[in-house]
ROSENU-520170 format. One record per residue (C-alpha): residue in three letters; residue number from 0; chain; x, y, z. Coordinates in Angstrom, 1 decimal, always signed. Layout:
N
type:ALA, seq:NUM, mol:A, u:X, v:Y, w:Z .
...
***
This chain:
274
type:MET, seq:0, mol:A, u:+139.7, v:+142.6, w:+87.9 .
type:ARG, seq:1, mol:A, u:+136.0, v:+143.0, w:+86.8 .
type:LYS, seq:2, mol:A, u:+136.7, v:+140.7, w:+83.7 .
type:VAL, seq:3, mol:A, u:+138.5, v:+138.1, w:+86.0 .
type:MET, seq:4, mol:A, u:+135.5, v:+138.0, w:+88.6 .
type:LEU, seq:5, mol:A, u:+133.0, v:+137.7, w:+85.8 .
type:ALA, seq:6, mol:A, u:+135.1, v:+135.0, w:+84.1 .
type:ALA, seq:7, mol:A, u:+135.4, v:+133.1, w:+87.5 .
type:LEU, seq:8, mol:A, u:+131.6, v:+133.4, w:+88.1 .
type:ALA, seq:9, mol:A, u:+130.9, v:+132.0, w:+84.7 .
type:LEU, seq:10, mol:A, u:+133.3, v:+129.3, w:+85.5 .
type:GLY, seq:11, mol:A, u:+131.5, v:+128.5, w:+88.5 .
type:ALA, seq:12, mol:A, u:+128.2, v:+128.4, w:+87.1 .
type:SER, seq:13, mol:A, u:+129.2, v:+126.2, w:+84.2 .
type:THR, seq:14, mol:A, u:+131.1, v:+123.8, w:+86.6 .
type:SER, seq:15, mol:A, u:+127.7, v:+123.6, w:+88.9 .
type:LEU, seq:16, mol:A, u:+125.5, v:+123.1, w:+85.8 .
type:ALA, seq:17, mol:A, u:+128.0, v:+120.2, w:+84.4 .
type:ALA, seq:18, mol:A, u:+128.0, v:+118.6, w:+87.9 .
type:LYS, seq:19, mol:A, u:+124.2, v:+118.2, w:+87.8 .
type:PRO, seq:20, mol:A, u:+123.3, v:+114.6, w:+86.9 .
type:ALA, seq:21, mol:A, u:+121.5, v:+114.1, w:+83.5 .
type:ALA, seq:22, mol:A, u:+118.2, v:+112.8, w:+83.1 .
type:PRO, seq:23, mol:A, u:+117.8, v:+109.1, w:+83.6 .
type:ALA, seq:24, mol:A, u:+118.0, v:+107.1, w:+80.0 .
type:ALA, seq:25, mol:A, u:+116.4, v:+103.8, w:+78.9 .
type:GLY, seq:26, mol:A, u:+117.9, v:+101.0, w:+80.9 .
type:ASP, seq:27, mol:A, u:+119.5, v:+103.0, w:+83.6 .
type:ARG, seq:28, mol:A, u:+119.0, v:+101.6, w:+87.0 .
type:TYR, seq:29, mol:A, u:+116.4, v:+103.3, w:+89.4 .
type:VAL, seq:30, mol:A, u:+116.1, v:+102.8, w:+93.1 .
type:ALA, seq:31, mol:A, u:+112.8, v:+103.9, w:+94.9 .
type:LEU, seq:32, mol:A, u:+112.9, v:+104.3, w:+98.7 .
type:GLY, seq:33, mol:A, u:+110.3, v:+105.3, w:+101.1 .
type:SER, seq:34, mol:A, u:+107.1, v:+104.3, w:+103.0 .
type:SER, seq:35, mol:A, u:+103.5, v:+103.2, w:+102.1 .
type:PHE, seq:36, mol:A, u:+102.9, v:+106.5, w:+100.4 .
type:ALA, seq:37, mol:A, u:+105.4, v:+105.2, w:+97.6 .
type:ALA, seq:38, mol:A, u:+105.0, v:+101.3, w:+98.1 .
type:GLY, seq:39, mol:A, u:+101.3, v:+101.6, w:+97.3 .
type:PRO, seq:40, mol:A, u:+99.6, v:+98.8, w:+99.1 .
type:GLY, seq:41, mol:A, u:+96.4, v:+97.9, w:+97.6 .
type:VAL, seq:42, mol:A, u:+97.3, v:+99.3, w:+94.4 .
type:GLY, seq:43, mol:A, u:+97.0, v:+96.6, w:+92.2 .
type:PRO, seq:44, mol:A, u:+98.4, v:+93.2, w:+93.6 .
type:ASN, seq:45, mol:A, u:+101.8, v:+93.2, w:+95.4 .
type:THR, seq:46, mol:A, u:+104.9, v:+92.8, w:+93.2 .
type:PRO, seq:47, mol:A, u:+105.9, v:+89.0, w:+93.1 .
type:GLY, seq:48, mol:A, u:+108.9, v:+88.0, w:+95.1 .
type:THR, seq:49, mol:A, u:+108.5, v:+90.9, w:+97.5 .
type:PRO, seq:50, mol:A, u:+108.1, v:+91.1, w:+101.2 .
type:ALA, seq:51, mol:A, u:+104.2, v:+91.0, w:+102.0 .
type:ARG, seq:52, mol:A, u:+104.1, v:+93.3, w:+104.8 .
type:CYS, seq:53, mol:A, u:+105.9, v:+96.1, w:+102.6 .
type:GLY, seq:54, mol:A, u:+102.8, v:+96.1, w:+100.3 .
type:ARG, seq:55, mol:A, u:+104.7, v:+97.1, w:+97.1 .
type:GLY, seq:56, mol:A, u:+101.8, v:+97.5, w:+94.7 .
type:MET, seq:57, mol:A, u:+102.5, v:+96.8, w:+91.0 .
type:LEU, seq:58, mol:A, u:+100.9, v:+100.0, w:+90.1 .
type:ASN, seq:59, mol:A, u:+102.6, v:+102.3, w:+92.4 .
type:TYR, seq:60, mol:A, u:+104.3, v:+105.5, w:+91.1 .
type:PRO, seq:61, mol:A, u:+107.8, v:+103.7, w:+91.0 .
type:ASN, seq:62, mol:A, u:+106.6, v:+100.8, w:+88.6 .
type:LEU, seq:63, mol:A, u:+104.7, v:+103.3, w:+86.6 .
type:LEU, seq:64, mol:A, u:+107.6, v:+105.7, w:+86.5 .
type:ALA, seq:65, mol:A, u:+110.0, v:+102.9, w:+85.6 .
type:LYS, seq:66, mol:A, u:+107.7, v:+101.5, w:+82.8 .
type:ASP, seq:67, mol:A, u:+107.2, v:+105.0, w:+81.4 .
type:LEU, seq:68, mol:A, u:+111.0, v:+105.8, w:+81.1 .
type:GLY, seq:69, mol:A, u:+112.2, v:+102.2, w:+80.3 .
type:LEU, seq:70, mol:A, u:+114.3, v:+102.2, w:+83.7 .
type:ASP, seq:71, mol:A, u:+115.7, v:+99.0, w:+85.7 .
type:LEU, seq:72, mol:A, u:+113.7, v:+99.6, w:+88.9 .
type:ALA, seq:73, mol:A, u:+114.8, v:+98.3, w:+92.3 .
type:ASP, seq:74, mol:A, u:+111.8, v:+99.1, w:+94.6 .
type:ALA, seq:75, mol:A, u:+112.9, v:+99.0, w:+98.0 .
type:THR, seq:76, mol:A, u:+109.9, v:+101.0, w:+99.6 .
type:CYS, seq:77, mol:A, u:+107.8, v:+99.5, w:+102.5 .
type:SER, seq:78, mol:A, u:+104.9, v:+100.4, w:+104.2 .
type:GLY, seq:79, mol:A, u:+105.3, v:+101.7, w:+107.6 .
type:ALA, seq:80, mol:A, u:+108.8, v:+102.3, w:+107.0 .
type:THR, seq:81, mol:A, u:+110.5, v:+105.3, w:+108.7 .
type:THR, seq:82, mol:A, u:+113.6, v:+107.2, w:+107.9 .
type:GLN, seq:83, mol:A, u:+115.6, v:+104.8, w:+110.4 .
type:HIS, seq:84, mol:A, u:+114.3, v:+101.9, w:+108.2 .
type:VAL, seq:85, mol:A, u:+115.6, v:+103.5, w:+105.0 .
type:LEU, seq:86, mol:A, u:+119.3, v:+103.7, w:+106.8 .
type:GLY, seq:87, mol:A, u:+119.2, v:+100.4, w:+108.7 .
type:PRO, seq:88, mol:A, u:+117.4, v:+97.3, w:+108.8 .
type:TRP, seq:89, mol:A, u:+113.9, v:+96.6, w:+109.9 .
type:ASN, seq:90, mol:A, u:+113.6, v:+93.2, w:+111.3 .
type:GLU, seq:91, mol:A, u:+114.0, v:+90.9, w:+108.5 .
type:ILE, seq:92, mol:A, u:+114.1, v:+93.6, w:+105.9 .
type:ALA, seq:93, mol:A, u:+117.5, v:+94.7, w:+105.0 .
type:PRO, seq:94, mol:A, u:+118.2, v:+98.6, w:+104.9 .
type:GLN, seq:95, mol:A, u:+116.2, v:+100.1, w:+102.0 .
type:ILE, seq:96, mol:A, u:+119.6, v:+102.3, w:+101.3 .
type:ASP, seq:97, mol:A, u:+121.4, v:+99.0, w:+100.6 .
type:SER, seq:98, mol:A, u:+119.7, v:+99.0, w:+96.9 .
type:VAL, seq:99, mol:A, u:+121.4, v:+102.0, w:+96.1 .
type:ASP, seq:100, mol:A, u:+125.0, v:+101.3, w:+94.1 .
type:ALA, seq:101, mol:A, u:+127.4, v:+103.0, w:+91.9 .
type:LYS, seq:102, mol:A, u:+125.4, v:+102.0, w:+89.0 .
type:THR, seq:103, mol:A, u:+121.9, v:+103.8, w:+90.0 .
type:ARG, seq:104, mol:A, u:+121.2, v:+106.8, w:+88.1 .
type:LEU, seq:105, mol:A, u:+117.8, v:+107.8, w:+89.9 .
type:VAL, seq:106, mol:A, u:+116.6, v:+107.4, w:+93.3 .
type:THR, seq:107, mol:A, u:+113.4, v:+108.8, w:+94.5 .
type:ILE, seq:108, mol:A, u:+112.3, v:+109.3, w:+98.1 .
type:THR, seq:109, mol:A, u:+109.1, v:+109.5, w:+99.9 .
type:ILE, seq:110, mol:A, u:+110.0, v:+109.4, w:+103.5 .
type:GLY, seq:111, mol:A, u:+109.2, v:+111.0, w:+106.9 .
type:GLY, seq:112, mol:A, u:+105.6, v:+110.8, w:+107.8 .
type:ASN, seq:113, mol:A, u:+105.8, v:+107.8, w:+109.8 .
type:ASP, seq:114, mol:A, u:+108.6, v:+109.2, w:+112.0 .
type:ILE, seq:115, mol:A, u:+105.9, v:+112.0, w:+113.1 .
type:ALA, seq:116, mol:A, u:+102.7, v:+109.9, w:+113.2 .
type:PHE, seq:117, mol:A, u:+101.2, v:+111.7, w:+110.3 .
type:VAL, seq:118, mol:A, u:+98.7, v:+109.2, w:+109.3 .
type:GLY, seq:119, mol:A, u:+98.5, v:+107.3, w:+112.6 .
type:ASN, seq:120, mol:A, u:+97.4, v:+110.5, w:+113.9 .
type:ILE, seq:121, mol:A, u:+94.7, v:+111.1, w:+111.3 .
type:PHE, seq:122, mol:A, u:+93.7, v:+107.4, w:+112.0 .
type:ALA, seq:123, mol:A, u:+93.4, v:+108.4, w:+115.7 .
type:ALA, seq:124, mol:A, u:+91.6, v:+111.7, w:+114.9 .
type:ALA, seq:125, mol:A, u:+88.8, v:+109.6, w:+113.2 .
type:CYS, seq:126, mol:A, u:+88.7, v:+107.1, w:+116.0 .
type:GLU, seq:127, mol:A, u:+88.1, v:+109.7, w:+118.4 .
type:GLN, seq:128, mol:A, u:+84.5, v:+110.6, w:+116.6 .
type:MET, seq:129, mol:A, u:+83.5, v:+106.7, w:+116.4 .
type:ALA, seq:130, mol:A, u:+80.5, v:+105.8, w:+118.9 .
type:LYS, seq:131, mol:A, u:+82.3, v:+102.3, w:+119.0 .
type:PRO, seq:132, mol:A, u:+85.9, v:+102.8, w:+118.2 .
type:ASP, seq:133, mol:A, u:+87.6, v:+100.1, w:+116.3 .
type:PRO, seq:134, mol:A, u:+89.9, v:+97.9, w:+118.6 .
type:ARG, seq:135, mol:A, u:+92.9, v:+98.6, w:+116.7 .
type:CYS, seq:136, mol:A, u:+92.3, v:+102.5, w:+117.4 .
type:GLN, seq:137, mol:A, u:+95.4, v:+104.3, w:+119.1 .
type:LYS, seq:138, mol:A, u:+95.4, v:+107.6, w:+121.0 .
type:TRP, seq:139, mol:A, u:+96.5, v:+110.9, w:+119.2 .
type:ARG, seq:140, mol:A, u:+100.2, v:+111.3, w:+119.9 .
type:GLU, seq:141, mol:A, u:+101.9, v:+114.7, w:+120.4 .
type:VAL, seq:142, mol:A, u:+105.2, v:+114.8, w:+118.4 .
type:SER, seq:143, mol:A, u:+108.0, v:+116.5, w:+120.2 .
type:GLU, seq:144, mol:A, u:+110.7, v:+119.2, w:+118.5 .
type:ALA, seq:145, mol:A, u:+113.3, v:+116.3, w:+118.9 .
type:GLU, seq:146, mol:A, u:+111.2, v:+113.9, w:+116.8 .
type:TRP, seq:147, mol:A, u:+111.1, v:+116.6, w:+113.9 .
type:ALA, seq:148, mol:A, u:+114.7, v:+117.4, w:+114.3 .
type:GLY, seq:149, mol:A, u:+115.6, v:+113.8, w:+114.1 .
type:ASP, seq:150, mol:A, u:+113.4, v:+113.2, w:+111.1 .
type:GLU, seq:151, mol:A, u:+115.2, v:+116.0, w:+109.4 .
type:GLU, seq:152, mol:A, u:+118.5, v:+114.9, w:+110.6 .
type:ARG, seq:153, mol:A, u:+118.1, v:+111.3, w:+109.1 .
type:MET, seq:154, mol:A, u:+116.5, v:+112.8, w:+105.8 .
type:ARG, seq:155, mol:A, u:+119.9, v:+114.6, w:+105.2 .
type:ARG, seq:156, mol:A, u:+121.8, v:+111.5, w:+106.0 .
type:ILE, seq:157, mol:A, u:+120.0, v:+109.5, w:+103.7 .
type:VAL, seq:158, mol:A, u:+121.0, v:+112.0, w:+100.9 .
type:ARG, seq:159, mol:A, u:+124.3, v:+112.0, w:+101.9 .
type:THR, seq:160, mol:A, u:+124.7, v:+108.3, w:+101.9 .
type:ILE, seq:161, mol:A, u:+123.2, v:+108.1, w:+98.3 .
type:ARG, seq:162, mol:A, u:+125.7, v:+110.6, w:+97.2 .
type:GLU, seq:163, mol:A, u:+128.3, v:+108.4, w:+98.5 .
type:ARG, seq:164, mol:A, u:+127.2, v:+105.3, w:+97.1 .
type:ALA, seq:165, mol:A, u:+125.9, v:+106.7, w:+93.8 .
type:PRO, seq:166, mol:A, u:+127.7, v:+110.0, w:+92.8 .
type:ASP, seq:167, mol:A, u:+126.1, v:+110.0, w:+89.4 .
type:ALA, seq:168, mol:A, u:+122.5, v:+109.5, w:+90.5 .
type:ARG, seq:169, mol:A, u:+119.8, v:+112.2, w:+90.6 .
type:ILE, seq:170, mol:A, u:+118.1, v:+112.2, w:+93.9 .
type:VAL, seq:171, mol:A, u:+114.4, v:+113.6, w:+93.8 .
type:PHE, seq:172, mol:A, u:+112.2, v:+113.7, w:+97.1 .
type:VAL, seq:173, mol:A, u:+108.4, v:+113.2, w:+96.0 .
type:ASP, seq:174, mol:A, u:+106.8, v:+114.6, w:+99.2 .
type:TYR, seq:175, mol:A, u:+103.7, v:+113.4, w:+100.4 .
type:ILE, seq:176, mol:A, u:+100.2, v:+113.3, w:+98.5 .
type:SER, seq:177, mol:A, u:+97.5, v:+115.6, w:+99.9 .
type:VAL, seq:178, mol:A, u:+94.9, v:+113.6, w:+102.0 .
type:LEU, seq:179, mol:A, u:+93.3, v:+116.2, w:+104.1 .
type:PRO, seq:180, mol:A, u:+90.0, v:+117.7, w:+102.5 .
type:LEU, seq:181, mol:A, u:+90.0, v:+121.5, w:+101.9 .
type:ALA, seq:182, mol:A, u:+86.5, v:+121.5, w:+103.6 .
type:LYS, seq:183, mol:A, u:+86.0, v:+121.0, w:+107.1 .
type:ASP, seq:184, mol:A, u:+82.9, v:+118.7, w:+106.7 .
type:CYS, seq:185, mol:A, u:+84.3, v:+115.9, w:+104.6 .
type:SER, seq:186, mol:A, u:+82.2, v:+112.9, w:+104.9 .
type:ALA, seq:187, mol:A, u:+85.2, v:+110.6, w:+103.8 .
type:LEU, seq:188, mol:A, u:+87.3, v:+112.0, w:+106.8 .
type:PRO, seq:189, mol:A, u:+85.3, v:+112.7, w:+109.7 .
type:ILE, seq:190, mol:A, u:+87.6, v:+114.3, w:+112.2 .
type:THR, seq:191, mol:A, u:+87.1, v:+117.6, w:+114.0 .
type:ALA, seq:192, mol:A, u:+88.1, v:+121.0, w:+112.8 .
type:GLU, seq:193, mol:A, u:+90.7, v:+121.2, w:+115.1 .
type:ARG, seq:194, mol:A, u:+92.3, v:+118.1, w:+114.4 .
type:LEU, seq:195, mol:A, u:+92.2, v:+118.7, w:+110.9 .
type:ASP, seq:196, mol:A, u:+94.0, v:+122.0, w:+111.5 .
type:GLN, seq:197, mol:A, u:+96.5, v:+120.1, w:+113.2 .
type:SER, seq:198, mol:A, u:+97.2, v:+117.6, w:+110.7 .
type:ARG, seq:199, mol:A, u:+97.3, v:+120.5, w:+108.0 .
type:ALA, seq:200, mol:A, u:+99.9, v:+121.8, w:+110.2 .
type:ALA, seq:201, mol:A, u:+101.9, v:+118.7, w:+110.4 .
type:ALA, seq:202, mol:A, u:+101.4, v:+118.1, w:+106.4 .
type:LYS, seq:203, mol:A, u:+102.9, v:+121.7, w:+105.8 .
type:ARG, seq:204, mol:A, u:+105.7, v:+121.2, w:+108.4 .
type:LEU, seq:205, mol:A, u:+106.7, v:+118.0, w:+106.8 .
type:ALA, seq:206, mol:A, u:+106.8, v:+119.4, w:+103.2 .
type:LYS, seq:207, mol:A, u:+108.7, v:+122.3, w:+104.3 .
type:ILE, seq:208, mol:A, u:+111.3, v:+120.0, w:+106.0 .
type:THR, seq:209, mol:A, u:+111.5, v:+118.0, w:+102.8 .
type:ALA, seq:210, mol:A, u:+112.1, v:+121.0, w:+100.7 .
type:HIS, seq:211, mol:A, u:+114.8, v:+122.2, w:+103.2 .
type:VAL, seq:212, mol:A, u:+116.7, v:+119.3, w:+103.1 .
type:ALA, seq:213, mol:A, u:+116.6, v:+118.8, w:+99.2 .
type:LYS, seq:214, mol:A, u:+118.0, v:+122.3, w:+98.9 .
type:ALA, seq:215, mol:A, u:+120.5, v:+122.2, w:+101.5 .
type:GLU, seq:216, mol:A, u:+121.8, v:+118.7, w:+100.4 .
type:GLY, seq:217, mol:A, u:+121.8, v:+119.2, w:+96.7 .
type:ALA, seq:218, mol:A, u:+118.9, v:+117.2, w:+95.9 .
type:GLU, seq:219, mol:A, u:+115.6, v:+117.9, w:+94.2 .
type:VAL, seq:220, mol:A, u:+111.9, v:+117.8, w:+95.0 .
type:LEU, seq:221, mol:A, u:+108.7, v:+117.0, w:+93.5 .
type:LYS, seq:222, mol:A, u:+106.2, v:+119.2, w:+95.6 .
type:PHE, seq:223, mol:A, u:+103.4, v:+116.5, w:+95.0 .
type:SER, seq:224, mol:A, u:+101.7, v:+118.0, w:+98.2 .
type:GLN, seq:225, mol:A, u:+100.9, v:+121.1, w:+96.0 .
type:LEU, seq:226, mol:A, u:+100.1, v:+119.3, w:+92.8 .
type:SER, seq:227, mol:A, u:+97.7, v:+117.2, w:+94.8 .
type:ARG, seq:228, mol:A, u:+96.0, v:+119.9, w:+97.1 .
type:ASP, seq:229, mol:A, u:+92.6, v:+119.9, w:+94.9 .
type:HIS, seq:230, mol:A, u:+92.5, v:+116.4, w:+94.7 .
type:ALA, seq:231, mol:A, u:+92.1, v:+115.4, w:+98.5 .
type:PRO, seq:232, mol:A, u:+89.1, v:+113.1, w:+99.9 .
type:CYS, seq:233, mol:A, u:+85.7, v:+114.8, w:+99.1 .
type:SER, seq:234, mol:A, u:+87.2, v:+116.5, w:+95.8 .
type:ALA, seq:235, mol:A, u:+85.5, v:+116.0, w:+92.4 .
type:VAL, seq:236, mol:A, u:+88.3, v:+113.7, w:+91.4 .
type:PRO, seq:237, mol:A, u:+90.2, v:+112.4, w:+94.4 .
type:TRP, seq:238, mol:A, u:+93.8, v:+111.1, w:+94.2 .
type:SER, seq:239, mol:A, u:+93.8, v:+109.5, w:+97.9 .
type:ASN, seq:240, mol:A, u:+90.9, v:+107.8, w:+99.9 .
type:GLY, seq:241, mol:A, u:+89.4, v:+108.6, w:+103.0 .
type:MET, seq:242, mol:A, u:+88.5, v:+106.4, w:+105.8 .
type:SER, seq:243, mol:A, u:+87.6, v:+103.7, w:+103.3 .
type:ALA, seq:244, mol:A, u:+89.1, v:+102.3, w:+100.1 .
type:PRO, seq:245, mol:A, u:+87.8, v:+100.4, w:+97.3 .
type:ASP, seq:246, mol:A, u:+89.2, v:+97.0, w:+96.7 .
type:GLY, seq:247, mol:A, u:+92.3, v:+97.2, w:+94.5 .
type:ASP, seq:248, mol:A, u:+92.4, v:+100.8, w:+94.8 .
type:GLY, seq:249, mol:A, u:+95.0, v:+101.6, w:+97.8 .
type:ILE, seq:250, mol:A, u:+94.2, v:+101.8, w:+101.4 .
type:PRO, seq:251, mol:A, u:+92.7, v:+104.3, w:+103.7 .
type:ILE, seq:252, mol:A, u:+94.3, v:+107.6, w:+104.0 .
type:HIS, seq:253, mol:A, u:+96.6, v:+106.8, w:+101.1 .
type:PRO, seq:254, mol:A, u:+97.0, v:+107.4, w:+97.4 .
type:ASN, seq:255, mol:A, u:+94.8, v:+105.7, w:+95.2 .
type:ARG, seq:256, mol:A, u:+95.4, v:+104.3, w:+91.6 .
type:ILE, seq:257, mol:A, u:+94.8, v:+107.7, w:+90.1 .
type:GLY, seq:258, mol:A, u:+96.9, v:+109.4, w:+92.9 .
type:HIS, seq:259, mol:A, u:+100.1, v:+107.0, w:+91.8 .
type:VAL, seq:260, mol:A, u:+99.4, v:+107.5, w:+88.0 .
type:ALA, seq:261, mol:A, u:+99.2, v:+111.4, w:+88.7 .
type:ALA, seq:262, mol:A, u:+102.8, v:+111.1, w:+90.6 .
type:ALA, seq:263, mol:A, u:+104.3, v:+108.9, w:+88.0 .
type:LYS, seq:264, mol:A, u:+103.3, v:+111.6, w:+85.0 .
type:ALA, seq:265, mol:A, u:+104.5, v:+114.5, w:+87.2 .
type:LEU, seq:266, mol:A, u:+107.5, v:+112.7, w:+88.0 .
type:GLY, seq:267, mol:A, u:+108.3, v:+112.0, w:+84.2 .
type:LYS, seq:268, mol:A, u:+107.5, v:+115.8, w:+83.2 .
type:PHE, seq:269, mol:A, u:+109.9, v:+117.1, w:+86.3 .
type:LEU, seq:270, mol:A, u:+112.8, v:+114.7, w:+85.1 .
type:ARG, seq:271, mol:A, u:+112.5, v:+115.5, w:+81.4 .
type:ARG, seq:272, mol:A, u:+112.1, v:+119.3, w:+82.1 .
type:ASN, seq:273, mol:A, u:+114.8, v:+119.7, w:+84.6 .
***
């Protein structure tokens, strides 16, 4: 009986390993889904022929990864997108997930932050400290438990839909780069210690949900939030911008060129290693 059980376990393990999609090869179709942290607005010029408001920078991590691995990229990312815009249309822009087809061998996903006002609240916190707030400033928004739950549920649905459309694809979440400084007196991101702590808690919860969804749905996750922890604004080598951004090097509270290069390199290693 023991031998039979061991044989069954071995068979199950080998079946599981065999079922895992292989690393993408040169020429394979690669679809990038996500919000501005993947689209890369301001990171080089916009990709020709793409919606201007999506801000798909030619030097974003999907483009850099595709070039590194020789992949055929379909970049569906769009600045401001939520999980709902991955699954459904956003005015004139088709659902991002429509780019996924049976030939797709790799899908990367960076999404969920806009659903819970992650960057919006950081901007709001900075506005609170301005003597004369910018007219575009919005108030800090308290995020409900229902919004958090909805974010997670739609992330799960994204993975399941990709799996239905592209059963042979590797699905990799790339969680959000760290945009919050380690120190509480960062001049590049002047917000109160209380708002910094609240934003850190939101970033931690978003990363935790992303990892949980990936594990539960059989996807993978590159924990870029951890890899970039020591490269936030006010660090020696920041991979993201504070409240200002140099021309052609991203936008405020978003990854800069170095950040996208770091993400692409980390992804390349992740795909080759795993």
